N, C-alpha and C positions, 0 to 999 in steps of 0.2 A: 683368441683364435677359436674358430668353431670346431668342436670335438663331437663328431657324430656318434661315437661309441658311448660317450658320457650321456648324451641325450637318449640314446637307446636304453641305456641302463636306468635312467630316471623314469622313462615311460614303462619300462618293465616292472620297476618297483611300484609305481602307481597302479599298474594293471593287477598286480598281486594283492593290492590292498584298496580295492575300489571303494568300498563303503567308508573306510577310514578317511581316505582322501576326499571323498564327496562331502562327508560331514565337516571336515576341516575347512574345505573351500566354502561350504555353505555358511559357516559362521563368519568368515571374512566377507563374503558377498553380502550377507545380511547387514553387516555393519555399514558398508558403503551404501547399500540400498536405502536403509533407514535414514542415514545422514542426508542423502540426496533428496529424499521425500520431505524430510523436515525442513531443509534449507529452501526447497521449492515452495512449500507452503508459507514459510516465513516471508519469502520474496512476494508471493501472491497476495498475502495479507497486507504487506506494506504498500504494494501498488494499489490495492483496493481502497485502503484508507486514504492514501494520497489523492486518489481520483474523487473520493467523496469531498475532500477539502478543496479540490481544484474547481468545484462548481462555483464557489465564491472566492473572493480575494482572501488570502490567508490571514490578513490583519483586519478582517471585517468585524465591526461592532454593530449589533442590531438592538434596537430599542422598541419595546412594545409597552402598552398600558392595558390594564384590565380593571377588575372590580376590587375595591378595598375589602379586606376581611376583618379589619380591626378598627374600632373607634379611636379617634385622635383629636385632641383639642376641641372637645365638645361635638365633633362631627360623628355621625353614626356610620357603622360599617355598611357595605353594600353600595357605595357610591361608584359609578362608572367613571373612570378617568379618561378624558378625551384630550389628546394633544392637538395643538394648533400650529399654524405657520409661525406664530410668535415664539413658540417653544423651540422650533427649528432654528430661527434666527438667533435666539438667545444662546442656545447651546453652541452654535457655530462661532459666535463671538467669544464665548468663554473658553473654548478649547481649540481655538484657531491654530495655535502653535503646534499642536499634536496631530491635527486632522490633515489627511492627504486628499481624500475624495469624500463627497457628502451627497446625500439625497433625502428628501422627504418623500413619503410614499402614500398614495391613496389608490387602492385597487378594488376591483370587484371580481368575484368568481363567476364563471359561467356567463360572460357577456356574449350575446348573440352577434356574430359577425357574418356579413354576407358579401359575396362578390359574384355578380351575374347569377348563375344557377347554383353556385356552391355556397354552403353555409356551415358554420360550426360554432361551438361554444368554447370560448377561450378566456383565460385570465387576462383582464385588461388592467394595466398598471400605469398610474400617473406617477411621473418621476422627474427628477432633475438630471442634467447632463452627466453628473458623476455616477449614475446608476450603471453606465456601460462598464466602468472600471471596477466597481464594487462587485458586479456579477460576473466579471471576467468574460464579458460578451465580446465577440469578434465580428466586425462588420463583414458580411459576405458581399454586399453591394450597397451603394447609397451612403447615407450619413446617419448619425444619431441625433438626439434632441440637442438644440442649441439654446443659449440664453435668450436669443431673439424670439424663439418659439414660445418661451415662457412669458416674456414681456408682452407679446402681441396675441397671446392666447390662441396660437395657431392650431388648426385641426389637422395635425400631421401624425402619422403612425409609423413606428418601427416594428416590424413583425419578425417573429422567430422563424427559423428555416422550416420547421415542421408546418407552421401556419401557411407559409408560402407554398409548400408542396400540396397541402390540402386544398387551398383555395385557387391557386394559380397553375397548379400542375407544372407544365414546362413553359408556361407563359411568363414573360418578364413582369415583375411586380412593381418596380420603381415607377412612380408617376401615375399609377392606377388609383382609382377611388374605391374604397370599401365602406360598407355601412357598419358602424358599431352601435348596437342598440338603436338602429334606425337613423343615425346621424352620419353624414358623409365625412370621411377622413382620407387624406391623401397619403399613400405609402411613399415614404422618403428613404427607407432603409430596411435591409434584411440582415439579421444577425444569426450567428451560431453560438452555442454555449457548450462548454466542456461537460456540463451535466447531462448532455444528451437530449433526446426528444422531449422528455418531460419538461425541461427548462426552455425548450424552443416552442412550446405551445402557449406563448405569451405575446401580448401586444403592448408596447410601451408608447405612451402618449405624454405630452407635457403635463406636469402636475397642475398647473393653473387651469388647463383645459379640462382635465379630469374633474377637478373640484367644481367647475361651472357646469359641465355636462351632467354630472351625477348629483347635482344639487347638494354638494358637500360643504358649501361655505368655505371656511378656512381650516376645516378638519383634516387631520392626518391619521392614517392607520398605523404607521410606524415610521421610524427614522433609521437610516443606516450610514455608517462611516467606514472608511479605512484609515488606519493609524499609520503615521510615518514609520517605516521600518528601520530598525537599527541593524548594523552588521552582526551584532551580538544578539543571539536568539533570546537569551534570558532577559536582556534589557528591553527587547521588543515586547516580551510577555509582561514585564513589569509596567511598561508604559501603557499597554492596552488595558491592564487591570486597573491602573490608576485612573485612566480616562473613563472606564466603565463605571467605577465606583463614584467618580465625580458626577457623571451624568445622572446616575441613580439618585444621589443625594440632592442634586439640583432640582430634579422633577418632584421628589418627595417634599422638599421644602416649599416649592411653588404651589403644590396642590394640597398641602397639609396632610400628608400621608405618614402613618407611623413608621419609624425607621426600620422596624423588623417585619413590616408587611411585605412579603415577597410576591404577592399576587398582583398588587396594584401597579407596580413598575418592574418590568423584567428587562435586564440588559445582559446580552450574551456576546462573548467575543471568541472568535474562532481559535486564536492562538492558545488559549487556555486548554481547549479540548485537544488541539494539536499536540501541545506539550505533554499532556497526560497520555494520549494514545501512542505517540512516538516513543515515550519512555517505556510503555507497556510492550511495544513491539521489540525494543532493544532487549528487554528482559526475556521475552519469548525466544528471541534469536539466540541469546546466551544459553538458555535452557535447552533449545533444540541442538545447538552445537555440543553441549555437554552430554546429552543423551546419545547423539550420534557417535561422538568420539569414544564415549564409554563402551558402546557396542563394538566399535572397531578394536578397542584395546582388548575386549574379551575375546574377539576373534584371533588377534595376534598372540595372546596367551595360549589359545588353543593350538596355534601353529607351533609355538615353542614346545608345548607339551608333546605333541605328536612327533616332532623331530627328535625329541629325547627318547621316545619309544622306538623310533626308527633306528637311532644309534645303538640302543640296547639290543634290538633284535639282530643287528648286523655287526655286533662286536667281533665275532669270530671271523667274519668276512673281512672286516677292516684290519684285524690282526694279520691275516694272510697277505693282504695287500702291502702292509708295512714290512712284513718279512721278506716279500719279493722286491722291496726297494721303493715302494711308493712314498713320495715326499709328504710331510704333514700338510703342506699347502694344497696338494691335490686332493687330500682327504677332506680338508676344510671346504675347498671349492665345490666338491661334489655335494656335500650336505647343504651348503649355502644355495647352490644353484637349484636344488629341488625345492627348498623353502621359498625362494624368491619366485620361482615359476608358479607354484601353487597360489601364492599370495597375489601375483600379478594377474593371472587368469581369473581368479575369483573376484578380484577388485574391479577389473574391467567389465565382467559380467554383471556385477552389482550396479555399477555405474550405468551400463546399457539399459538394464531393466528399470532402474529408477527414472532415468530420463524418458524412456518409452512410456512409463506410467503417467508421468507429468504431462507429456506432450499429447498423448492419444486417449488415455482412459479418464483422467481427471476432467477434461473439458466435456466429456459425455456425462459424467456423474454430477458435475457442478456447472451446468450451462448457465451463462449470464449471471453468475453470482457477483453482486456488486462489491462484496467485501473480500473476495479471493479472485484476483484477476491475473490470468496468464502466469500460474506458478511455474517458474523456471529456475534453473541453477546456472550461475555464471560459468562459462566454459573453462575459463582460466582456473576458477576455484575448484571445479570438478577434477581437472587433470592434475592440478597441484595436490589435491587430496589423495588421488590414486598413487601418485609418485611418492608421497610421504608414506602411504600405506605400504608400498613395495619396499621402501627403505626400512620401514619398521619390520617388515617380513624378513629382511636380511638380518636385522639386529636380533630378531626372535630366533633365527636359525644359527646365529653366531655361537651362542653358548653350547648348544649341542654339537656344532661343528668343531669347536675347540676341544670339547671333551673327546670327540672321535679322534682328533689329531694327536691327542696326548695318550691314547691307549698304547700300552706296551705290547708288542707282538706276543711275547711269552705268556702274558696274563690273558690276552685275548684268546689264544689257542687253547687255554685251559677252561675257558668259559663254557658253561653248559646252558 
């Protein structure tokens, strides 16, 4: 039941001790504020990292070759290792059971592309049909490369959405002819990429066409795969690691490369990086929770201490109340109500300012940061945290309240 006189009394007590009440509330509000900010940044970092991995398939394995740095089997260091179509076919056959999607790649940087009066320099990438899934590309219109395109060495092109905007503006691109390094290609598809505009400034053509047009013979710049994913993340990481090691050993054996030469053959798999970074994020989240909860506990201890002081200061008043017939429950309720009121107001203020900082200030301070994206706190988590805080405030006020309720009137009236 609402007791206006009790509320008037609480506000009167707060009014008489403004500084003390302010500092108590500030310690509680700071705890919630810090927890909200830390959880928001944890969420933003997690989203940023996931967006970086979403550019390519999570189980992607990439293979590059370079220059040998060590002599081996009578061969001198400094040999440039060049992969060929036969390497691609050999690896496909050897690891077929574990491979989901595959592509050999031959690309050039800064290929001049023209359409009517528009032109630009873009990355031109010769690939197999599996490249669409390895790069997480989504078709906006048209189609992707087909096996028939490879077999017939078709001059067809799939352009990124940014390329379409640059060259075609609002004009339909499908079916139109563009010139790539002076050679006509028919646009058969437009794709978008979760990596954004940087990844959409590419043009994909059949690998066989790229090798012929750019006089590459049967050379490959790199090879990429996705590994069949298991429902168990650890098993998926283990399989990706095993395939990566197998590919590296196969190529080193084929080209007589020293087993410990890490420059000649480089194999990278996304799941390894994902596992390391996600585990780091989990540790950060635990630390953030620990710091935030520790700050809140410090605030609650402050509330308990202040309420003990309040009870001490009002000992004589409480004794008079009990002498006049006040029940212990009413004394307990009075102290608890003040404790919970201060904690609740401070908690919601801390929550409000924390959310406001994440929503309005952080985007201005960290605009377009790829590693911290939309730092927010889950609404349910926020409200639950504040409710737990209010409950803790009640617990913090309970001991002083019980002490007040147990005061004997005769002893209280003697108190100086």
